C-alpha positions as CSV (number, residue, x, y, z in Angstrom):
1,X,93.3,75.4,96.0
2,X,91.2,77.9,97.8
3,X,90.8,81.1,95.7
4,X,91.9,84.2,97.6
5,X,91.6,87.6,96.0
6,X,92.3,91.1,97.4
7,X,91.5,94.7,96.8
8,X,94.3,97.0,97.9
9,X,93.4,100.7,97.5
10,X,95.7,103.6,98.4
11,X,93.7,105.9,100.8
12,X,94.5,109.1,98.9
13,X,91.0,110.0,97.9
14,X,87.5,108.5,97.5
15,X,86.5,105.2,96.0
16,X,86.0,106.1,92.3
17,X,84.6,104.1,89.4
18,X,87.8,102.5,88.4
19,X,88.7,101.3,91.9
20,X,85.2,100.2,92.5
21,X,85.2,98.0,89.4
22,X,88.5,96.4,90.5
23,X,87.0,95.7,93.9
24,X,83.8,94.3,92.3
25,X,85.6,91.9,90.0
26,X,87.9,90.7,92.8
27,X,85.0,90.2,95.2
28,X,82.9,88.5,92.6
29,X,85.7,86.1,91.6
30,X,86.2,85.1,95.2
31,X,82.4,84.6,95.8
32,X,82.0,82.7,92.5
33,X,84.7,80.2,93.6
34,X,83.8,80.0,97.2
35,X,87.0,81.7,98.2
36,X,88.0,84.6,100.4
37,X,88.1,88.3,99.6
38,X,90.8,90.3,101.5
39,X,90.8,94.1,102.0
40,X,94.2,95.7,102.3
41,X,95.0,99.4,102.6
42,X,98.2,100.5,101.0
43,X,98.9,103.6,103.1
44,X,102.6,104.1,102.6
45,X,102.1,107.4,100.7
46,X,102.4,109.3,104.0
47,X,101.9,112.8,102.5
48,X,98.6,111.9,100.7
49,X,97.0,109.1,102.8
50,X,94.3,110.2,105.2
51,X,91.9,108.6,107.6
52,X,89.0,110.3,105.8
53,X,90.0,108.5,102.6
54,X,90.1,105.2,104.4
55,X,86.6,105.8,105.7
56,X,85.4,106.9,102.3
57,X,86.7,103.7,100.7
58,X,85.1,101.5,103.4
59,X,81.8,103.3,103.2
60,X,81.8,103.0,99.4
61,X,82.4,99.2,99.5
62,X,79.8,98.7,102.2
63,X,77.2,100.6,100.2
64,X,77.9,98.5,97.1
65,X,77.6,95.3,99.2
66,X,81.2,94.3,98.6
67,X,81.8,92.6,102.0
68,X,85.3,91.4,102.8
69,X,86.3,88.3,104.7
70,X,89.6,89.5,106.1
71,X,91.0,93.0,106.9
72,X,91.3,95.8,106.4
73,X,95.1,95.3,106.8
74,X,97.3,98.4,106.8
75,X,100.8,98.4,105.4
76,X,102.1,101.0,107.8
77,X,101.4,98.5,110.6
78,X,103.6,95.9,108.9
79,X,106.9,97.8,108.6
80,X,108.8,95.3,110.8
81,X,107.7,92.5,108.5
82,X,109.0,94.3,105.4
83,X,112.3,95.0,107.1
84,X,112.6,91.3,108.1
85,X,111.9,90.1,104.5
86,X,114.3,92.7,103.0
87,X,117.1,91.7,105.3
88,X,116.6,88.0,104.4
89,X,116.9,89.0,100.7
90,X,120.2,90.7,101.4
91,X,121.4,87.6,103.2
92,X,120.5,85.4,100.3
93,X,122.1,87.7,97.7
94,X,118.9,88.8,96.1
95,X,119.1,92.4,97.4
96,X,121.8,94.9,98.5
97,X,122.2,98.3,100.2
98,X,122.6,101.3,98.0
99,X,123.9,104.7,99.2
100,X,123.3,106.6,95.9
101,X,121.8,110.0,96.7
102,X,118.9,111.6,95.0
103,X,121.3,114.2,93.5
104,X,123.5,111.5,92.1
105,X,120.5,109.6,90.7
106,X,119.2,112.8,89.1
107,X,122.6,113.6,87.5
108,X,122.8,110.0,86.1
109,X,119.4,110.4,84.6
110,X,120.4,113.7,82.9
111,X,123.5,112.1,81.4
112,X,121.5,109.1,80.1
113,X,118.8,111.3,78.6
114,X,121.5,113.4,76.9
115,X,122.9,110.2,75.3
116,X,119.4,109.1,74.2
117,X,119.3,106.3,76.7
118,X,116.4,105.2,78.9
119,X,116.9,106.8,82.4
120,X,117.6,104.1,84.9
121,X,119.7,103.2,87.9
122,X,123.0,101.8,86.8
123,X,123.5,99.2,89.6
124,X,126.7,100.8,90.9
125,X,126.2,99.7,94.5
126,X,125.8,96.0,93.5
127,X,128.3,94.2,95.6
128,X,130.2,93.0,92.6
129,X,130.5,96.6,91.3
130,X,130.9,98.7,94.4
131,X,134.5,98.1,95.1
132,X,136.2,101.5,95.7
133,X,132.9,103.3,96.4
134,X,132.9,105.1,99.7
135,X,129.8,104.9,101.9
136,X,128.8,108.4,102.8
137,X,128.6,109.1,106.5
138,X,125.3,109.8,108.2
139,X,123.3,108.5,105.2
140,X,120.8,105.7,105.6
141,X,120.9,103.4,102.5
142,X,117.9,102.2,100.6
143,X,117.6,98.4,99.8
144,X,117.6,97.5,96.1
145,X,116.6,94.3,94.4
146,X,119.2,92.5,92.3
147,X,117.2,92.2,89.1
148,X,118.4,89.5,86.6
149,X,120.2,91.3,83.8
150,X,119.7,88.6,81.1
151,X,116.8,86.6,79.7
152,X,113.2,87.6,80.0
153,X,110.3,87.3,82.4
154,X,106.7,86.6,81.5
155,X,103.3,85.3,82.6
156,X,100.0,84.2,81.1
157,X,97.6,87.0,81.9
158,X,94.1,85.8,82.5
159,X,92.7,88.7,80.5
160,X,95.5,89.7,78.1
161,X,97.1,86.4,77.4
162,X,100.9,85.8,77.2
163,X,103.0,88.8,78.2
164,X,106.8,88.9,78.2
165,X,109.4,91.6,79.2
166,X,113.2,91.5,78.6
167,X,115.1,91.7,81.8
168,X,117.4,94.2,80.3
169,X,114.6,96.7,80.4
170,X,114.3,96.5,84.2
171,X,116.7,98.1,86.6
172,X,117.4,97.3,90.3
173,X,114.3,98.8,91.9
174,X,114.2,100.1,95.5
175,X,112.5,97.6,97.9
176,X,112.8,99.6,101.1
177,X,113.3,103.3,101.3
178,X,115.9,104.8,103.7
179,X,113.1,105.5,106.2
180,X,112.1,101.8,106.3
181,X,108.9,102.3,104.3
182,X,108.5,99.8,101.5
183,X,108.0,100.8,97.9
184,X,104.8,99.6,96.1
185,X,106.3,96.7,94.3
186,X,107.9,95.3,97.3
187,X,105.1,95.8,99.8
188,X,102.5,94.3,97.5
189,X,104.5,91.1,97.0
190,X,105.2,90.5,100.7
191,X,101.5,91.2,101.4
192,X,100.3,88.9,98.7
193,X,102.5,86.1,100.0
194,X,101.7,86.6,103.6
195,X,98.0,86.6,102.8
196,X,98.2,83.7,100.4
197,X,96.6,85.6,97.5
198,X,96.0,83.3,94.5
199,X,94.6,85.8,92.0
200,X,95.6,89.4,91.5
201,X,92.9,91.3,89.6
202,X,93.8,94.9,88.9
203,X,93.9,97.6,86.3
204,X,96.1,97.3,83.3
205,X,98.1,100.3,84.4
206,X,99.9,97.8,86.6
207,X,101.1,95.6,83.7
208,X,104.6,97.2,83.8
209,X,104.9,96.5,87.5
210,X,104.1,92.8,87.1
211,X,107.5,91.7,85.8
212,X,109.3,93.3,88.7
213,X,106.9,91.7,91.1
214,X,107.4,88.3,89.5
215,X,111.2,88.6,90.1
216,X,110.6,89.4,93.7
217,X,108.1,86.6,94.1
218,X,110.6,84.2,92.6
219,X,113.4,85.4,95.0
220,X,111.1,85.2,98.0
221,X,110.0,81.7,97.2
222,X,113.6,80.6,97.8
223,X,114.0,82.2,101.2
224,X,111.8,79.8,103.1
225,X,110.1,82.7,104.8
226,X,106.7,81.9,103.4
227,X,106.7,78.1,103.4
228,X,104.0,76.5,101.2
229,X,102.4,80.0,100.6
230,X,105.3,81.1,98.3
231,X,103.3,80.5,95.1
232,X,103.1,83.0,92.3
233,X,99.5,84.2,92.0
234,X,97.6,84.4,88.7
235,X,97.4,87.9,87.3
236,X,94.4,89.5,85.5
237,X,94.8,93.0,84.2
238,X,91.5,94.8,83.5
239,X,91.1,97.2,80.5
240,X,91.2,100.9,81.1
241,X,87.9,102.8,81.5
242,X,87.3,105.7,79.2
243,X,84.6,108.3,79.1
244,X,81.7,108.0,76.6
245,X,83.7,110.3,74.2
246,X,86.7,107.9,74.2
247,X,88.9,110.2,76.3
248,X,90.5,109.1,79.6
249,X,87.9,109.0,82.4
250,X,87.7,112.1,84.5
251,X,85.3,114.0,86.8
252,X,83.6,115.5,83.8
253,X,82.7,112.0,82.6
254,X,81.2,111.0,85.9
255,X,84.3,109.6,87.5
256,X,83.3,110.8,91.0
257,X,83.0,109.1,94.3
258,X,80.9,106.0,94.6
259,X,79.1,107.7,97.5
260,X,78.2,110.7,95.2
261,X,76.2,108.2,93.1
262,X,74.3,107.2,96.3
263,X,73.6,110.8,97.1
264,X,72.3,111.4,93.6
265,X,69.8,108.6,93.9
266,X,71.4,105.5,92.5
267,X,70.5,102.1,93.9
268,X,73.7,100.1,94.9
269,X,72.7,97.1,92.8
270,X,72.3,99.4,89.8
271,X,75.8,100.8,90.1
272,X,77.1,97.3,90.6
273,X,75.4,96.3,87.4
274,X,76.9,99.4,85.6
275,X,80.4,98.6,86.9
276,X,80.1,94.9,86.0
277,X,79.4,95.9,82.4
278,X,82.6,98.0,82.1
279,X,84.6,95.5,80.2
280,X,82.7,92.3,80.9
281,X,79.5,90.8,79.4
282,X,77.3,87.8,79.7
283,X,75.6,87.3,76.3
284,X,73.0,90.0,75.7
285,X,72.1,90.4,79.4
286,X,72.2,94.1,80.3
287,X,70.2,94.2,83.6
288,X,71.0,91.8,86.3
289,X,71.4,91.5,90.1
290,X,74.6,91.2,92.0
291,X,73.8,87.6,92.8
292,X,73.4,86.9,89.1
293,X,76.7,88.6,88.3
294,X,78.5,86.4,90.9
295,X,77.0,83.3,89.3
296,X,78.1,84.4,85.8
297,X,81.4,86.1,86.4
298,X,84.5,84.8,84.8
299,X,87.7,86.4,83.7
300,X,87.5,84.8,80.2
301,X,84.8,87.2,79.2
302,X,86.6,90.3,80.3
303,X,87.4,92.4,77.2
304,X,90.9,93.3,76.0
305,X,89.7,96.7,74.8
306,X,89.1,99.8,76.9
307,X,85.6,100.1,78.4
308,X,83.5,103.2,78.1
309,X,81.6,104.7,81.0
310,X,78.4,106.4,79.9
311,X,76.5,108.3,82.6
312,X,73.3,108.2,80.5
313,X,73.5,104.4,80.2
314,X,74.1,104.3,84.0
315,X,70.9,106.3,84.6
316,X,69.0,103.9,82.3
317,X,70.3,100.9,84.2
318,X,69.3,102.6,87.5
319,X,65.8,103.1,86.1
320,X,65.5,99.4,85.3
321,X,66.5,98.5,88.9
322,X,64.1,101.1,90.4
323,X,61.3,99.4,88.4
324,X,62.3,96.1,89.9
325,X,62.7,97.3,93.5
326,X,60.0,96.7,96.1
327,X,57.8,99.7,96.8
328,X,58.4,99.6,100.6
329,X,62.1,99.6,100.2
330,X,62.0,102.5,97.7
331,X,59.7,104.4,100.1
332,X,62.4,104.0,102.9
333,X,65.1,105.2,100.6
334,X,63.2,108.3,99.5
335,X,63.1,109.6,103.1
336,X,66.4,111.6,102.8
337,X,65.1,113.2,99.6
338,X,61.5,114.0,100.5
339,X,59.5,115.4,103.4
340,X,56.2,113.5,103.5
341,X,53.1,113.5,105.5
342,X,51.2,110.4,106.6
343,X,48.9,110.6,103.6
344,X,48.9,109.3,101.0
345,X,51.1,106.3,101.9
346,X,54.5,106.8,100.3
347,X,54.7,103.2,99.1
348,X,51.5,103.6,97.1
349,X,52.9,106.8,95.6
350,X,56.1,105.0,94.7
351,X,54.2,102.2,93.0
352,X,52.5,104.7,90.8
353,X,55.6,106.7,89.9
354,X,58.6,104.4,89.9
355,X,58.5,103.2,86.3
356,X,59.2,106.6,85.0
357,X,62.1,107.5,87.5
358,X,65.7,107.1,86.6
359,X,67.0,108.0,90.1
360,X,65.7,108.3,93.7
361,X,66.0,112.1,93.3
362,X,63.8,112.0,90.2
363,X,61.3,109.8,92.0
364,X,61.3,112.1,95.0
365,X,60.7,115.1,92.8
366,X,57.7,113.3,91.1
367,X,56.3,112.2,94.5
368,X,56.5,115.7,96.0
369,X,53.3,116.8,94.3
370,X,51.4,114.5,96.7
371,X,52.8,116.2,99.7
372,X,53.6,119.8,98.7
373,X,51.2,121.9,96.6
374,X,52.9,123.9,93.9
375,X,50.9,127.1,93.2
376,X,50.2,127.2,89.5
377,X,51.8,130.0,87.5
378,X,49.3,132.7,86.6
379,X,50.2,132.6,83.0
380,X,49.7,128.8,82.8
381,X,46.3,129.2,84.6
382,X,45.3,131.8,82.1
383,X,46.3,129.6,79.2
384,X,44.5,126.4,80.3
385,X,41.4,127.9,82.1
386,X,39.3,129.2,79.2
387,X,35.8,129.2,77.9
388,X,35.9,125.6,76.8
389,X,37.6,124.1,79.8
390,X,36.0,126.0,82.7
391,X,32.5,124.5,82.2
392,X,34.0,121.0,81.9
393,X,36.0,121.5,85.1
394,X,32.9,122.6,87.0
395,X,31.2,119.4,85.7
396,X,34.1,117.3,86.9
397,X,34.0,119.0,90.3
398,X,30.3,118.2,90.7
399,X,30.7,114.6,89.6
400,X,33.7,113.9,91.8
401,X,31.8,115.2,94.8
402,X,29.3,112.3,94.3
403,X,31.8,109.6,93.2
404,X,33.1,106.8,95.3
405,X,36.8,107.5,95.8
406,X,38.5,104.6,94.0
407,X,40.4,104.7,90.8
408,X,37.9,102.9,88.6
409,X,35.0,105.1,89.6
410,X,37.1,108.2,89.3
411,X,38.1,107.2,85.8
412,X,34.4,106.7,84.9
413,X,33.6,110.1,86.2
414,X,36.3,111.7,84.0
415,X,35.0,109.7,81.0
416,X,31.5,110.9,81.6
417,X,32.6,114.6,81.7
418,X,34.6,114.1,78.5
419,X,31.5,112.7,76.8
420,X,29.2,115.4,78.0
421,X,31.6,118.3,77.3
422,X,33.0,117.1,74.0
423,X,36.6,117.8,75.1
424,X,39.5,115.5,74.4
425,X,41.4,113.9,77.3
426,X,44.4,116.3,77.0
427,X,42.0,119.3,77.0
428,X,40.4,118.2,80.2
429,X,43.3,116.5,82.0
430,X,45.9,119.2,81.6
431,X,44.0,121.9,83.4
432,X,42.6,119.4,85.9
433,X,46.1,118.3,86.8
434,X,47.3,121.9,87.0
435,X,44.5,122.8,89.5
436,X,45.0,119.8,91.8
437,X,48.8,119.3,91.6
438,X,50.2,122.5,90.2
439,X,51.7,120.5,87.4
440,X,50.5,119.7,83.9
441,X,52.5,116.4,83.6
442,X,51.5,113.6,85.9
443,X,50.6,109.9,85.7
444,X,47.1,108.9,84.8
445,X,44.6,111.5,86.2
446,X,42.3,109.0,87.9
447,X,45.3,107.5,89.8
448,X,46.5,110.9,90.9
449,X,43.0,111.9,92.1
450,X,42.7,108.7,94.1
451,X,46.0,109.2,95.9
452,X,45.5,112.9,96.6
453,X,42.2,112.1,98.3
454,X,38.7,113.5,98.0
455,X,39.1,116.4,100.5
456,X,42.3,117.7,98.9
457,X,41.0,117.4,95.3
458,X,37.7,119.1,95.9
459,X,39.2,121.9,97.9
460,X,41.8,122.7,95.2
461,X,39.2,122.6,92.4
462,X,36.8,124.8,94.5
463,X,39.6,127.3,95.2
464,X,40.3,127.9,91.5
465,X,36.8,127.6,90.2
466,X,34.9,129.6,92.8
467,X,33.0,132.5,91.4
468,X,32.7,131.0,88.0
């Protein structure tokens, strides 16, 4: 059997953390087993679906590297197929037309709630019960599924294990609305059969939909419309994602667009790493590449318990991937965040700074001192330029003017000034950094001096020390 998975988002917004994890797991499972990953857009919510949302989802998946093999397919382009299948279900006795109005359904629900019953459709338009009912004129009927009323339905979930539902808890759901648009539970089954999906990997908010879909799968397998493809897929329902505080994930927890993480300076492989760890683990491995994840991924190690998304942990993971990334690649990625000059070369600046950066924005902010001079605050200058440090800084200025401009020699020059002046490294380095970069916190002073270059360093020292 060739493994075939799918990701089927509704284009009513951006690709968020939960949807991206579902897409990732489905993609990784297909890649692990040498199968196919299908992208399907469930755009039947006509009021909320937009082209912009479709594009946002595609952009997010491309940025994460979740390439699809087939699609994207759009449900609104398949209405004739859903009508064909629904009519065949009616012909086989698995479905029927229902003329119950919204008003009648609402009144029925009120009566049931008043009696302490679960609100549900009562099956009044089932052929065996509809004798004497008059079809209203000028009203297009919906098509409902004839759900078995006795027994139970169940499956072995690849994450949650055995799950069973009594059929008496399920009513006759609508398959096709009066306007010919399929409901979610019908459209998804027809699509999964037409596309020969073998594994449905999705969030556990769909667990209650699954028994309904299994009944529809079972009925459709008897119609002959799908031939050898009419096999029930395996189901895997992923645990809910919560915020770090244990509450339902929301924007305040970082549940924003995947592309916002790109704009905030995340590497795609870092976000993939973070998403992968939301409910799945491989021993003690915390930092890994997408390729490693594909090689390790299995559904047996997906947790039953809700996962927690921690933005701080996501930043830490991003930092680990920035450390591992090639300098030249990081330099290219910094371009949208930073206006640079030709000198010093950005890849060398990146090499010096990247170990401390938890995002590309952070890295760009650190790198800016090599390209934009920040005028030191007068109060800070007054604090650090004093009777002890000024003579030492003038000594440093003189020594640097005669020193070969490479890191080892520059470090030796700093060491000599420390020995001669009797200052500690912080006493000399902090004011020196302030004068040449405008900041008091930088990487090693000799490395910063080397990258800034002789002309820049000496000019800035002279500017602040002239007249002393």
